[in-house]
N, C-alpha and C positions, 0 to 999 in steps of 0.2 A: 768251410770252403764250399765253393760251387763247382759243379762239373757240367760240362756242355756235351750233350749227346746229339749226334746228327742221325736222324732216321728219316728215310724216305723224303729227303729234301727239306725236312723240317728241323728246326733247332729246338730242343727241349731243355729247359733249365731245371735242374733239380737242386732244391735248397736243402742243405743239411743243417740240423739244429746245432747252434754254437753253444758251447758250454763256457762257464766262467772259469776263473783261475783255479778254482778248487776242483773243477771237473764235474760240478753238480749244476742242475738247472736252477734258475731263479725261482724262489718260493713266491706264492701269491701274497698280496699285501695282508698283513695281520689285522684281524678284527679288533675294534676298540674294546678294552676291558669293561665289563659290565659294572664292576664295583664303583669306579670313579664317576661313571655316568649316573648311577643311582644316587650316589652321595651328592652330586651337583643338583639333581632334581630335588632331593630332600631339603637342601639348603635354600633353594629358590622358593619352594612351597612354604617353608617356615618364615621366609621374609614377608610373606603375604599376611602374616598374623602378628599380633602384638605380644603374644605369650606362647610358651612352649606347649600349652595344652590346646592350642588352636581354638580358644573360646571367643576372642575378640579380634577383629580385623586390624591390620596395621593402619596407622593414620594416613600413610601415603599409598594405600592400596590403589593400584591403577591398572589400566588395560595393558600398559607396557609390561609391568611385572607379570601379569597373567599370561601374556603372549610368550614371554621368555620361558616360563614354567611349562606352558603348553607344548612348546617346541621341544623342550628337553624331555617331556613325557613321551613324545613320539619317538625319540631316539631310544629311550629305554624299552619302549614297547617292542621295537624291532629286535631287541636282544632278550625278550621275555623267555625264550627257550633255554637260556643259559642261567636264569635266576634260580638260586637255591630257595628252599621253602621260606627261610627267614627273609630273604630278599623279596620274594613274592609278597609277603605280608607287608613289608615296608612300602613296596610299590603300590599296593592296594590302598594303604593309608594315604599316600601322596595323591592318588587319583581322587579319593573321596574329599580330601581337604581342598584340592584344586577346584573340584566341582562346587563345593560350598562357597569358596572365595568368589567364584564367578557369579553365583546367585547373590551374594552379599553386595558386590559391586553393582550389579544390575538394579537391585532394590535401592541402594543408596543414590544411584544416578537418577532413577525415576523420582524419588522423593525430592531430591535437590532441584531438579529441573521443574517438576510440576508444582511444588509448593513455594520454593524460593523464600526470601526473607519475610515477605508479607503474608505467607501461609495461605495464599489464594490460588486455586487451581488455574494453571496456565492453558491447558488443552481441554476445552469443554467436550471434546469427542474422545477423550482418553478411555481406552479399554483396560480395565484393571484385573482381568482374569489372570494374565501372566504374573503380574505383581503379587496377587494373592496366592497363586500357586507357589511362587518362590518363598513367600513369607511363611506359608504352611510348612514347607520343607525346613526353613530356618528355625521355626519354633520347635521342630522335632530334633534337629541336628545341631543347632546353635542357639539354645534356649537363652543363654545369658545375653547374647547380642540381640536376639529377637525382642526381648523385653525393653531394650533401649529405644527401639523404633516403633513399638506397638502403637503408641499414641499417634505418631505421624501416619502410620498405615490406616488407623481408624479415621483420622481426620481426612485423609485423601479419599477414602471410600465414602465418607459422609458427604464430602463436597461433590463427588461424582454423582452420588444419588440425588443430592439436592438440585444440581444442575439439570439432571434428567427430569425431575418432577417440575422444575420451573418451565422447561421446554414444553412439557405436556400441558401445563396450566395456561400458557400464553398462546398455544396453538389451537385452532378450531374454535368451537363455540365456548363461551365463558361458562365456567363451572365452579361454584363456590367450594365444592369438595376438593377439587384439584388445587385450587388456590390455597386452601387451608393446609393440605398435605405439603405443598411446596414451602409454605411459610414455616411449618413445623420443622421441615428438613433444614431450612436455612438457620433456624434457631438452634437446632441440634449441633450445628457446626461450631457455634459459639466463637467465631472469629470476627472481630469488629469490621475489618476491611472487607471480608466476604459479605457480611450483612449489608454494608454500605453499597456494595456493588450490585447485589442481586435482589434485595428487597424492592428497590424502585422498579425493577423489571416486572414485578407483579402488578404495579399500578396500571399498566396498559391493559392487562386482562380485567382488572377491576372496573375500568371505565366502560367496558362492554356489558357489565351487569345492569340489571334494573336499578333504579335510583335508590330504593330502600335497601337493597343488598350492597350497593356502593357505600352507603353510610356505615353499615355494619363492618364491612371489610376495611374501610378507611381507619376505623377505630382499632381494629386488630393490627393493621400495618403500623400505626403510630405506637401501639403498645410494644410491638416487636422491635421498634427502633428505626423504622423507615424515616429518614431525615425529612423528606418532602411532606409526608403525611403528618409527621410530628409537628412541623411548623404550622401546618394548617390547623391541626388540633389545638396547638397552643394559642393560635390567634382566636380560634372559636372559644376556647376556655377563657381567654382574656376578656372577650366580648361578653361572654356569659357571666363572668365574674363582675363586670361593671354593672350589668343589669341586676345581678343578685345583691350587690352592695346598695344600689339605689333602692331596690325593693326592700332590703333589710332596714335601710334608714327610714323609709316610709312606714314600715311595719312598727319600728321602734317608736317613732313619733306617735303613731296611732295608739300604740299600746300605752305610751306614757299618758296621752290625753285620756284614754279610756280608764287608766288606773287612777288618774286624778279625779275624774268624774265619779268613779266607784268609791274612792275614799271620801270624797265630798258627800256622796249619798249616804255613806256609812255614818258620817258625823251627824248629818241631818237626821238620819233614822235613829241614831243613838240619842240625839237630843229629843227625838219624839218617842223615845222608849223602845226603839227597835233593838233586837238582840244581834243584828248583823254588824260585825266588826268592820266590814268594808275591805278586809284583806283577802285576796284571792289565793287559792291553793294551787300552785303549779306542780303537778305531779311529774316525777322524773320518768324518762323512757329508757329502755335497754340500749346499751351502746352497740352500734352496728359496726361490722368490720369496715375499714377504709377500703377505697376502691383499688388500692395497690399497696403491696408491702413485700419486702424481701428482707429476711432476717440476716442473711450473710453467713450461713453455715459454711465452714471450710471443707473443701474436698479432701477425701482420704482415698488413695488408690488401693484397691484390693489386689491388683496385679503386682504393684511394687512390693507388697508383703508376701508375694508368692502364693496367693490364695485366690485362684481363678473362680472358686466357688464360695468365696467369703463375703458376698455382698451384704448379707444380713448383719454380720459383725461390723463391717466397715460403715454401713449406714447408721447403726446404733452408736458407734464411736463418734461419728460426725456430729450427731445430735447431742450426745453427752458432752462432748468438748464445747459445743456452743453454749450449753447451759452451765459450763464451768465444772462439770463432773469428770471423773476418771482422768484427771490431768496427768497422772503418773503413767498412763498407758499409751503405747503406740499400738498399731493394729496387730503387730506380731505378738506382743504380750497379751493383748486383750483376747485374741483368738484362743489362747491357752486356757482362758477361764470359761469358754463356751461349753455348755453341757453336751455331751455326745450320747445319742440314744443307741444302746447296745442292740436294740431290735430294729434300728433304722427308721423308727416312726417319728416323723417331724413334729407331731403333736407333743412328743415327750422329750425331744432334744434334737440336736443336729444329726441328720442321717449321713453316715459315711465320714468323709474328710473334706475340709474346705480347700485342701492343698492340691488336689488333682481331680480330674473328672473320672468317675467310676461308673462303668456301664451297669445298668440294672438297679442302681441305687438312687433314691430321690434325695438329693443333697441340699437340704434346706432345714430350717427350723421355723415353726409356726408360732403365732402369738401366745398360745397357751403355755409354751415352754420358754419362749423369748422374753416375755414380760417379767416373770420371776427372776430370770437370769440378769437382765439389765437393771432391774430394781435394786440390785446389790450396789449399784454405783450412783444411782440418782432416782429422782421421782419419775415414775412412768405411769401411763394409763392405757389400758387395752381398750381402744375405741373401735375395734373391729365391728363391722356392720354399719358404721357411720356413712352418711351421705357425703357428697363432695362438699356441701356447705359445712358439714361437721368438721371436716379436715381444715377448711378455710378458717373456721372459728378458732381452732386450736392455734393455727399459725398467727392469726390476728392477735391472739393473747400472748404471743411470743414463744410458742411451743412448737419446735420442729416435729414433724410427723414421719415416722418410718412406715412406708407403704409397700405392700406386695403388689406388683404389677406384672406385665409380660415384657419380655425382652424386646426392646425397640418398639413397644406398644403395638405389637402385632397380635393376630388372633391366637387363641390358646391352643396348645397341643396337649390334649388330655391323654393320660395313661393310667391304667389301673394297677395299683400296688396292693400288697397284703393289708396295709392299713387303710386303704381307700383310694379315691381318685385324686390324682395330682396333675398339675400343669408342668410339663417338661421344660417349657421355655419361660418359666417364671423368673422374675428378677425383683430385687428389693432396692428401693431408693429412699432418699430423704426429701421430703417436701418442705421447702423453707420460704415459699413466697407465692404470690398470686397477683393478678390484675384483672381487668374486666373480662378478658378472653382467654387467659393462659395461666398455667401453674409453673412456678419456678422450682426446678429439680436439682438436687446435688446427687449425682449418680456416681457411685464408687467405681464404675467401669468406664463411664463416658464423660465424666466431668459435669460442669454446671451448664444448664440450658433452660430455655422456656419450651413448654409443650402446650398445645391447645387444651382447654378444659375438656372438650369433647373426647379427644384422644386419650387423655389421662384417665378420665372417668370410665371410659370403655375398658381400658386395660386393668383398672383397679376393681371394677365391678364383678369380674369373674370370681374373685375370692372375697373381696371386701375385708381384707386383713389390714389393720392399721394400728400403730402404737404411738401415742404422743409422749414425748420426753419433756418433762416439766421442771 
C-alpha cells in the first residue's frame, strides 16, 4: 500500500514493499546449471572431429560450427567458478580441442585457396609464417592429421620460395646465379602447371645477359621444361640434325670411296707381292653417357612410414626396387632390417632411431655400414669419393645412386661428435637421371625433381658419400 504524508506543504510518497501471496519477497532469477552447459559444449566440440579421439577433423568442419562452440565456451567460462575438478578437466580438454580445430580450419582454408585444383600459388605475396606456425602446432598436437597435409604444406612453401627467387632474378641487373637459383626452385616444385607459368618469366631476365650467357641459359631453360625455349632448342636440334645427316652421308660416301681405293691398292700390292691385305682396322671407342637420361625410380615417402629420419633406408629401397630387389619389402619392414649402432657411430650402423628426432644424436648411417646392409638384398658398390661424372656414369649404366647431400642443398652445419665431425643438416637421396645442366633426384622427403649440377655437386662434395645399386 502507499501512504501520503503532508509535511511543510509538500507531499511525500512512501512506497512500501509488496509481498507475494506467500508473504515472501520474489527470489532473483536462478543461474543456469553448469552441467548441461558443459555437456552442450562437449557435444559441439566433438562434432568438429571425425572421431572420438579428436585425431582427424570432421569432413564438414566449418566456421559456423567453430563459432557455435566458441560462443558456448564463453557461457561455460562465466560459470567456471562452479565447476568441479572433473568438470574443469573436461572444460580444459574442450578448450584445447577447439583451439586445434580453429588451426586445422585455418590451414585447410589457406591450402585450398592458395593451391586450388591446379596446385599453383594464387597469391604471390603470401606470407607463410602463420601457416607454418599453425602446422608446427598441429604436428605436435594432431600428428595424424598433420601427416595428411604435410605434402601440400611443403609444396606451398616451395612455391612461395620459388616465386620470391623469381622476383629477385628478374629485378635489377641480370645475374646468372640468381637465374639458376630461381630455376632450381621452380624444378623443386615439380608441378607442371607451375613450371609452365613461371619458367618463361626467367626468359626476360635471360635476354638481358651477354650473348654467350644467353645461349647457356637457354639450354638450361629447355632442359628444365620451358616450352618457349624447348621449341627453340628443338628447331635448332632439327637444323643441326639435318646438317649432321648431310655431313654423315658425305663422310660415308668418302669412306666408301676411300675403302674401295684402299682395297684396290691392296689387291694391286698383293699382286705385286705386298703383305698389305688392304683391310683397315677400325678400333672401338669407349661408350660415352648420353646427354640426358632418367631411369624412372619410384618415390618412397619416409614420412608415410613414420620415419622422419629414415631417408637413408627410403633411398636405398627406392633404388633396390628399381633394380628388382627387395620386392617383398615396404619401407616399414625394410627399416626393421637396418643395423643400429649401439654406440651411435654412423660408420658402424644407424645412430639412434629413424622414427623420431633425438637431440644430441647423429641419426644417420654412412656407406661403410650402409653398403654391407643393402648388399643383403642386391648388388651394391660403394663409390664414395667419386666425382659427379662418376655418379653420372653409374646412372648411364642403369644404376641408381644413393647420395649423401645437404638438406635443400644448403650450406653444411658441422657439429663435433664422439666419433668425429658430422653435418647436422645432411640428407640422403637417390640420383636417377641427368641432362646437360641438371641432375634428376628422387628425394624420400620432397619427391622427384631436377636440381642444377652445380647445386647438387656442391651439396654432395661436403662428404662425397655415394653407393650405386646395381
